[in-house]
Steps between C-alpha positions, in 0.01 A plus 500: 500500500196733549512832672329344806747211528756509784860398540563201727446607865323827402150601592298727284456854661150649517653845449678402183296216360569447135845641538803269496794643683823493308737466796529463880566874518135550419401325825719728701337797328151361590588448862654848526173648370301318764720613787492858358120489504505379866744778603287765321189375674665520837628852436156612390343355816757675718426833340129445540546425873706821549243706315203368700670556836614848398140584408380368844768703670399821310134447591569486876330772709695818524565654839631170643727548804848612387698217653577129467367305799732197452801720587349622816314222685539128510126440545393685191568403141176615340276796485195282555351431834676202656307189604557363852820301520524289808878547493463875566297426810760247610777753442313740725459246771868407473588869541285528814701212649825680420374811657401323822840330520708805431670653806574871492860579586531635854676814379236593243273775619171551301306813528170602337500840350135615460449815301220646714223742432153353505330349803217329301758268339752462783219385735485192281871469424577517872359156558748351249787700654416358841477150362849525348683631808767269641304487824214338307710258296587731213823655371446870585711626785343838492276726295576859401221720370649760261258788532392702208177665602375802692147366559433527872270195521753282325776623728292443804433140392870442447574635851259242643683221315837614629380520861364137482790334318854531629633355167346791313672835427462792264714718282381842384565536124267795442785735421636272232476546122209276389601148593880527503526624859307199619813280458720709726415279795677193346822377654765252397478137615120500501267332258188713442162377375343810352116492512258753365231605745222367273627142488186323622606132493828328559521125464646326800804380306562828306738685726691176569525436128636838390740523800631151439562565128665839562731348762594194290545702184676813619597608142130584444435863573146455630241218513137591459206296617241369247276802502131489404397831351835594354475673157709273286423183694129528456574375150703211629244390755220523241688270261573261784130452537467675841248765394125427460208685333353757740301811428358768730154456635296703261206567730594441861234359719372728772587359853200400703428702817681345792729286283821403672813704412747386234703207632592254221798497265404178315410540128304169517229699681458739210206468260577452126531808288193616302521798275553636148726330253745781523581770759634828389713587803544860382126556538414254780443658838654283774284495814679531832613172663406300191582136436646320205320179410625179329360431157305178440693175455641454148533874424863603440675828569467641147259773597666595832760768573796263547521435117649847441796442726855488360849426628579869560582681836320808370219315317132436585599298806624824659226723375167310509338435835260258338790269408612508865151427623470189283840387630393543860179305479681227304768489775234466769345215307835329475561560869170346599555200281857456638656521162758774524725258316340647188729800542814306575826468303867482576652830406455800263800709408396847406817556301530875582130566421301712734248341741309614811686473820214424736648210699863391470820407693820702469822530700567824678851501377369545142262781601790680683719464189221663287447802722379751429226332299335719232131600538391216268639219730306232305676575171834510671461174688360304207670647196792742554686335784457144367650628166776673685604199709392204286294370797143405415167549669278187503155385614481197714192313372427308815406777746165670415398837624215734399542867430178706497538776239710768331461869500416534124196275575361774723513782240151421359154539650503151637763269638541195717381696803151484350506118533462286811846347456674669792225365737548152348874502567433630849240217561751241383780637728276516804382147443830338422799720577443748787581348838614764750403830355122499461471799732717703266306415181 
């Protein structure tokens, strides 16, 4: 028998051609070698996969927000802008139905606590306060202006409001320590909706939404509205796709003699932006009452201020007025297009992290239990007391409100007051919200 001959029932192997096995154990050895080769190949592929993904992870941009979105919000599971999902719009519509059907308990008193000091903002906010009074179909039984100003013109304006509105009252907190004394007016058995005086827009469902959630989930310490222009949440709204490319008008057009006064709030009436490829905001001189203009279609936000925002309560979203300006014009665009759903989500648990308390619901019982609050009431309400009690502060993603600006934004040469934004919010309110108080505007 030749070396290439086979035993009955045996096929020659291409790996061992010319070799005649001497026993059946040789076949077992061959098969073992084959399976060993397969296993080694799989192990090598696994290590290659791990190495490639680790390299991608290491090459990611540094300075990413120091948190994991999936643990904090059901609507976000990616750091990339989210495409429109019809289910999110349907969820928003379903929530509106729930709000309309919810009946406030007869023994629940709801009071707005407005931290007052600046007429130019409150003259816009007042329309939303009026709209949300019980007498006008809202939830607010009364409104207390907590006064922290000595400006005579502002105080005179407040006096005019008090005389014309029996549901309005004031509380003098000028002697208090920073903001802590402003909470002394709170009583047990009352739910308070704290509102900063520079909140310039309140969605019709916003107060209903935060009051309903706070009442139905009493273990929560406080429930914030979904605030546009809030330091950390600028990052969230940006990655949800609610912020658009806007830049300041580089060379504002000179108004023609006899032109009508400013009256529009709609971004659709703005011209497209036309200017240099980059703007150095440290050298740029902002003209008074200037506009921000939309970039041409197809241009993304890469060269606009919003790209520097981070999820940080003390980050660029607190410090840079240009980031706030871009958020405001983007909001007005969403408002005009009736797509505030772009900001919507279910709930965001801050998990004892600091956030800005511009618009939120809280029970007076909890405020009384905290007294006396320290000067930094925000840190105590959002970090220290939640840690002490195990009761969290959350943001209700269904009720949108807009906050104008923060004090650090006003430290530089220019700020939001050099834009036309305040007039735009006033124009929107006069057109759509103000009903009875036009003579007080």
